C-alpha positions as CSV (number, residue, x, y, z in Angstrom):
1,X,87.1,134.2,70.0
2,X,85.5,134.6,72.9
3,X,87.3,134.2,76.4
4,X,87.0,131.8,78.6
5,X,87.7,132.4,82.3
6,X,88.6,129.6,84.8
7,X,89.4,130.7,88.4
8,X,91.5,129.6,91.0
9,X,88.8,128.7,94.0
10,X,89.3,129.1,98.0
11,X,87.1,128.6,101.1
12,X,84.6,131.3,101.7
13,X,85.4,131.2,105.3
14,X,87.8,129.6,108.0
15,X,86.5,125.9,109.1
16,X,88.2,123.6,111.8
17,X,87.7,120.4,113.2
18,X,89.6,118.0,116.0
19,X,91.1,114.6,116.2
20,X,94.0,112.6,116.4
21,X,97.0,111.6,114.0
22,X,96.8,108.0,112.6
23,X,100.5,107.2,113.1
24,X,101.7,109.4,115.9
25,X,98.4,109.4,117.8
26,X,99.0,112.7,119.2
27,X,95.7,115.1,119.3
28,X,95.5,118.1,117.1
29,X,93.5,120.9,115.6
30,X,93.4,122.0,111.8
31,X,92.1,125.3,110.9
32,X,91.3,125.5,106.8
33,X,91.8,129.4,106.0
34,X,90.7,131.1,102.9
35,X,93.9,132.1,100.9
36,X,94.3,134.7,97.7
37,X,95.1,133.6,94.5
38,X,98.4,132.0,93.4
39,X,98.9,130.9,96.8
40,X,98.4,127.4,97.0
41,X,97.8,124.7,99.7
42,X,100.4,125.2,102.4
43,X,100.5,123.6,105.7
44,X,101.3,125.7,108.6
45,X,102.7,124.1,112.3
46,X,101.4,126.7,114.5
47,X,103.0,124.6,117.6
48,X,106.5,125.7,117.0
49,X,108.2,128.6,118.6
50,X,107.6,130.2,115.3
51,X,104.9,129.2,112.6
52,X,106.5,127.0,110.3
53,X,104.9,127.2,106.7
54,X,105.3,124.0,104.3
55,X,103.9,124.0,100.8
56,X,101.9,121.0,99.4
57,X,104.9,120.5,96.7
58,X,106.8,117.6,95.8
59,X,109.7,119.0,96.8
60,X,109.0,119.3,100.3
61,X,108.0,115.3,100.7
62,X,110.4,114.1,103.2
63,X,109.0,110.5,104.1
64,X,106.5,108.1,102.2
65,X,106.5,105.3,105.0
66,X,102.8,104.1,104.8
67,X,101.9,107.9,104.6
68,X,103.2,111.1,102.8
69,X,104.8,113.4,105.1
70,X,105.9,117.0,104.0
71,X,108.7,118.9,106.0
72,X,110.9,122.1,106.2
73,X,113.4,123.3,108.3
74,X,113.1,120.3,110.3
75,X,109.1,120.3,110.8
76,X,107.1,117.7,109.5
77,X,103.4,117.3,108.6
78,X,102.5,113.9,108.3
79,X,99.8,112.0,106.5
80,X,98.8,115.0,104.5
81,X,97.2,113.0,101.4
82,X,93.7,112.5,102.5
83,X,93.4,116.4,103.4
84,X,95.3,117.1,100.0
85,X,93.0,114.2,98.1
86,X,89.6,116.3,99.2
87,X,91.0,119.8,98.5
88,X,92.0,118.2,94.9
89,X,88.5,116.4,94.1
90,X,86.8,119.6,95.1
91,X,89.0,121.8,93.0
92,X,90.2,124.0,95.5
93,X,93.1,125.6,95.1
94,X,94.3,128.0,97.7
95,X,93.9,127.1,101.6
96,X,96.0,127.8,104.6
97,X,96.0,124.7,106.6
98,X,97.2,125.3,110.1
99,X,97.4,122.8,112.7
100,X,99.1,122.5,116.3
101,X,100.1,119.0,116.1
102,X,102.7,116.9,113.4
103,X,99.9,115.1,111.6
104,X,96.8,116.0,109.7
105,X,93.8,114.6,112.2
106,X,92.9,111.0,110.4
107,X,89.2,111.6,111.1
108,X,87.3,108.7,110.2
109,X,90.2,107.1,107.9
110,X,89.1,108.8,104.8
111,X,88.5,112.4,103.2
112,X,84.6,112.3,103.9
113,X,85.3,114.7,106.8
114,X,87.2,117.1,104.8
115,X,84.5,117.3,101.9
116,X,82.0,118.0,104.5
117,X,84.0,121.1,106.1
118,X,84.3,122.3,102.6
119,X,81.0,121.9,101.7
120,X,79.9,123.5,104.7
121,X,81.5,126.9,104.5
122,X,81.5,126.9,100.7
123,X,83.6,128.3,98.1
124,X,85.0,131.7,96.8
125,X,86.2,132.3,93.0
126,X,89.0,134.3,93.3
127,X,90.3,136.6,90.1
128,X,93.1,134.9,89.2
129,X,93.2,132.1,86.6
130,X,93.8,128.6,87.2
131,X,96.7,126.8,85.6
132,X,97.0,123.0,84.6
133,X,100.0,120.7,84.5
134,X,99.2,118.8,81.4
135,X,100.9,115.6,80.6
136,X,102.3,115.5,77.0
137,X,103.8,112.2,77.0
138,X,103.6,108.9,78.8
139,X,105.8,108.8,82.1
140,X,105.8,105.5,84.1
141,X,107.9,104.3,86.8
142,X,108.1,100.7,88.4
143,X,109.2,98.9,92.0
144,X,109.4,95.3,91.3
145,X,105.7,94.4,90.0
146,X,104.3,97.8,91.0
147,X,103.4,100.3,88.8
148,X,102.3,104.0,87.9
149,X,102.4,106.2,84.7
150,X,100.8,109.4,83.7
151,X,99.4,109.3,80.0
152,X,97.9,112.1,77.9
153,X,94.2,112.3,78.4
154,X,91.2,114.9,77.6
155,X,90.6,115.3,81.7
156,X,92.1,113.7,84.6
157,X,91.2,110.6,85.0
158,X,92.5,107.7,87.3
159,X,92.9,103.5,87.0
160,X,93.9,101.6,89.9
161,X,94.3,98.2,90.4
162,X,95.4,96.0,93.7
163,X,96.0,92.5,94.3
164,X,97.0,91.7,98.0
165,X,96.6,88.1,97.4
166,X,94.4,87.5,100.2
167,X,90.8,85.9,100.4
168,X,89.1,89.5,100.9
169,X,91.6,91.7,99.1
170,X,92.1,89.9,96.0
171,X,92.2,91.5,92.8
172,X,90.6,94.8,92.8
173,X,90.1,97.3,90.0
174,X,88.5,100.8,89.4
175,X,88.2,103.4,87.1
176,X,86.6,107.1,87.1
177,X,87.3,110.7,86.0
178,X,87.6,113.0,88.7
179,X,85.1,115.7,89.2
180,X,83.6,116.9,92.5
181,X,80.4,114.9,92.3
182,X,82.3,111.6,91.2
183,X,85.1,112.4,94.2
184,X,82.6,113.0,97.0
185,X,80.2,109.9,95.7
186,X,82.8,107.5,94.7
187,X,86.2,108.1,96.6
188,X,86.2,110.3,99.5
189,X,84.2,107.7,102.0
190,X,86.8,105.0,101.2
191,X,88.7,104.2,104.2
192,X,92.5,103.6,105.1
193,X,93.1,99.8,106.2
194,X,95.8,97.3,107.4
195,X,96.0,94.0,108.6
196,X,96.2,92.6,112.2
197,X,99.4,90.8,111.3
198,X,101.2,94.3,110.6
199,X,99.8,95.8,113.8
200,X,102.8,95.1,116.2
201,X,105.6,95.5,113.5
202,X,104.2,99.0,113.0
203,X,103.5,100.0,116.6
204,X,107.2,98.7,117.3
205,X,108.4,101.4,114.3
206,X,106.6,104.2,115.9
207,X,103.6,104.1,113.7
208,X,99.8,103.6,113.8
209,X,99.7,104.4,117.1
210,X,96.3,106.2,116.7
211,X,94.9,103.5,114.5
212,X,91.8,101.7,115.7
213,X,88.5,100.3,114.3
214,X,87.3,103.8,114.4
215,X,89.3,105.0,111.7
216,X,90.4,102.1,109.5
217,X,89.7,98.8,108.0
218,X,91.1,96.2,109.8
219,X,91.7,92.7,108.4
220,X,92.8,89.5,109.9
221,X,93.6,86.2,108.0
222,X,90.1,85.8,106.8
223,X,87.8,88.3,108.0
224,X,86.7,92.2,108.3
225,X,87.0,93.2,112.1
226,X,85.1,96.8,111.7
227,X,81.6,95.8,113.1
228,X,79.6,97.8,110.0
229,X,81.7,96.1,107.5
230,X,82.8,98.0,104.1
231,X,81.1,100.9,102.4
232,X,82.2,99.5,99.1
233,X,82.7,95.7,98.2
234,X,86.0,97.1,96.3
235,X,86.8,99.9,99.3
236,X,90.6,99.0,99.7
237,X,91.1,99.7,95.9
238,X,88.6,103.2,96.2
239,X,91.1,103.8,98.8
240,X,94.1,103.5,96.9
241,X,93.0,105.8,94.5
242,X,92.3,108.2,97.1
243,X,96.0,107.9,98.1
244,X,96.7,108.4,94.6
245,X,94.6,111.7,94.0
246,X,96.2,113.1,97.1
247,X,99.7,112.1,96.1
248,X,99.5,113.5,92.9
249,X,97.7,117.2,93.6
250,X,101.6,117.6,95.0
251,X,102.5,118.9,91.9
252,X,100.8,122.5,92.7
253,X,98.2,122.1,90.1
254,X,95.4,120.2,89.2
255,X,96.5,117.5,86.1
256,X,94.8,116.7,82.7
257,X,96.2,113.2,82.0
258,X,95.3,110.0,82.7
259,X,96.8,108.7,86.2
260,X,97.1,104.4,86.1
261,X,98.7,102.9,89.0
262,X,99.0,98.9,90.0
263,X,99.7,98.1,93.2
264,X,101.1,101.7,93.9
265,X,101.9,103.4,97.3
266,X,102.8,106.9,97.9
267,X,106.6,106.2,97.3
268,X,105.8,105.1,94.1
269,X,103.1,107.9,93.6
270,X,106.4,110.2,94.7
271,X,108.6,108.9,92.5
272,X,106.7,109.5,89.6
273,X,105.7,113.4,90.2
274,X,109.3,113.5,90.4
275,X,110.1,111.8,87.2
276,X,107.4,114.3,85.4
277,X,108.8,117.3,86.7
278,X,112.2,116.2,86.0
279,X,111.7,116.0,82.3
280,X,109.8,119.5,81.0
281,X,109.1,117.8,77.9
282,X,107.0,115.6,79.8
283,X,104.5,118.4,80.4
284,X,103.0,121.9,79.5
285,X,102.1,124.4,81.8
286,X,98.5,126.1,80.8
287,X,96.3,128.6,82.0
288,X,92.4,128.6,82.0
289,X,92.0,130.5,78.7
290,X,91.6,129.5,75.1
291,X,94.3,127.8,73.7
292,X,96.1,126.8,70.4
293,X,94.5,123.0,70.3
294,X,96.9,122.2,68.0
295,X,99.5,123.0,70.2
296,X,98.1,121.6,73.5
297,X,95.9,118.8,72.2
298,X,93.8,118.9,75.0
299,X,90.9,120.8,76.2
300,X,90.4,121.6,80.0
301,X,89.1,119.6,82.6
302,X,85.9,119.7,84.6
303,X,85.3,122.3,87.1
304,X,84.7,121.2,90.5
305,X,81.4,122.6,90.2
306,X,80.4,119.8,87.8
307,X,79.8,121.9,84.8
308,X,81.0,120.0,81.7
309,X,83.3,122.5,79.6
310,X,83.2,122.4,75.8
311,X,86.3,121.9,74.2
312,X,88.4,124.9,73.6
313,X,88.6,126.1,70.1
314,X,91.5,127.8,68.4
């Protein structure tokens, strides 16, 4: 039986950017460093008396109000989902993400700048095999009429639908099987969005201090306030997929399964990840090597390089 080696990946060299936090409004410099195999994605606050490392894992989620925030030892890193989505969408397993502020910079409100950063420096394959979380049975969480689920599938697929009962954001749906090319082309440039009616309320809560037309789509009762309009007619639902990919990456490894989301948000995405991890019968951890397909029942997904892999044979 021929061996199949599916390597973990990191960056070829460091890369940095500067921006402000969407909610904090604080200036921040973010530097992505290459990291060794099995390191995972780890955020490091360098502006504290002693640097604090916070792994990008669901157990470190401390807040999901309008963004996903990680925390450890009283130190937090906010709005991690766009960067995590870019790294997951490009198949990056190991990165040390250093930042000198409380929040990942929002840039233009999408994941496009983070994709460009990775593309600029390139990717390096490591000597260790990648491992996957294979969904073995359906898992669903709900909150009123909102619902999120993960069900068995051959690859990582995302289906999302929204309905804000608004003239410009009524029923929208989008679905795709994720690869680096699909993510970069279809999802990465979709921006976060908000409503004018909510701005004052958010600011009173200490949120959206850095929000502007430069980093978010802003909608009033009947129009898009951004001078350049939308990047896609359905940019809103595409951004919901962007967020969900980032939130689900907090499993700590890529997923093989179909993510189905209806009117979901960060809180429900996190609840879904927690529910899967709470029941080991829901999933199986699989390394990138030939498998007993009768046992695993699923082939490995597409590598971030865009190569289609043949189903693994027993």
